[in-house]
C-alpha positions, 0 to 999 in steps of 0.5 A, a space after each residue: 788351772 794351768 797348761 803348758 805349751 810350746 806355741 799358742 800361735 792364734 790363741 787369744 786372751 779371751 779364748 774359749 775352753 770347751 769341754 764336750 762341746 760345751 763352754 765350761 771357760 776362757 783363757 785368762 792369760 799366758 806368759 813365757 816361762 824360763 824354758 821359753 815355752 808358753 804357760 796358760 792360765 784358764 779360768 774354769 766357770 763350770 762345775 764339771 768334775 774334771 780329773 787331773 788325767 784330763 787332757 787340754 788339747 789346743 785346736 783350731 777354732 775356725 778355718 781362719 786360724 783361731 784357737 781354742 782349748 778342748 779338755 778332753 776328760 777322763 772319767 775313769 779317773 776320780 781324782 779331781 783337780 783343785 784351783 791351781 793344778 796342771 793339765 796334760 798339754 796337746 796340740 792339734 793342727 787346725 785346717 789352716 795350719 794342716 793345709 800350710 803345713 803340706 803346702 811346704 813340700 808341695 812348694 818345694 817341688 813346685 820350684 824344683 818342676 819350675 827349675 826342671 821346665 826353665 833348663 827344658 825350655 833353654 835346651 829346646 831354644 838352643 835346639 830350635 835354631 833357625 834352621 830347625 824352625 824353617 824345617 818345622 814351618 816347612 813340615 807344617 806346610 807339607 802337613 797342611 798340603 797333605 790333609 788338603 789333598 786327603 780332603 780331595 780325596 775323600 770328596 772323590 771317594 764320596 762322588 764315587 759311591 754316590 754314582 755306584 750306589 745302585 751298582 753297590 745295592 745290586 751287589 750286595 743283594 746278589 751276595 745275599 742270594 749266594 749266602 741264602 743258596 749256599 745256606 740251602 746247599 748246606 742244608 742239603 749236605 747235611 740231609 745226604 746222610 754223608 755218614 753213610 756214604 763215607 762208611 759205604 766207600 770205607 767198606 768198599 775200599 776195605 773189600 779191594 784192600 783184601 782183593 789185592 792182597 790175594 792177588 799179591 798173595 798169588 791166590 785167584 787167576 789174576 794172583 797166579 798170573 801176576 805171581 807165576 812166573 813160569 805161567 806168564 812164560 807159558 802164556 807169552 810163549 803160546 801167544 807168539 806161537 798162535 801169533 805165527 799160526 795164525 799168519 802161517 794160515 793166512 798165507 798158506 790157507 790150503 795146509 790146513 783147509 782143503 774144500 772144494 766148492 765148485 765140485 773140483 778134486 780135493 787136493 791131496 794132503 801134504 805131508 810137510 805140513 806135519 810140522 804145522 799140526 803139531 805147533 798147533 797141538 803144542 799151542 793148544 797144550 800151553 793153552 790148556 795149562 794157562 787155563 
């Protein structure tokens, strides 16, 4: 039987022909055709029924690049081949060929990456002139100095912590005690029934608001006193007249009290005092109006 391939690189004249993993023949020979394709002659030694629609696949037999032909039969086709017939050809890349095929674009990418790296290093060398290199060295030296100073600070901090370890422990103990006391106080507040206290306070404030509203509307003695201007004026006038009466009583007691403590005769009442009595009566009337 014969098969025509575009290329048979790696195929030898003694390469195996397999079908379902079983060796059924070998490659007899191959030669170029006028159309520059390769015709391969197969010597089949097995009596396995091979249909004319079976495929002869050129495949890699090993990772090193060796080739063999794998016949993929079409068992549903009853039209069998005879000596001198051609099988359908198909090529399958081996591991080495597939790897080589994938390496081609990868190689192009690596070449491009190396070119960019060369440009980057060239630009970097242009940037790092002598002054820039000197500045970089000074920066590194300053960084080393800073790291050394930080190391010294860390040592001092460690010494400080060691020296004050006992004080820190006492502080943490006091903090724990304070936290415990706060927890106890929180429990006490939780048990104090603050909700009922707040309700009572709201009730008391509502009563105070009611009283204040009554006073503002003129209800009760305080409300009348606050809103009745005439009563306020009478009260002010009565207070003033009471003050004058008390002052006159202090300066002229004989006008109001005439009692002999040692058997003396009572002094006659002076008629001029009627004016003061009228003031007292008026004061009493104003006081009655106030109450």
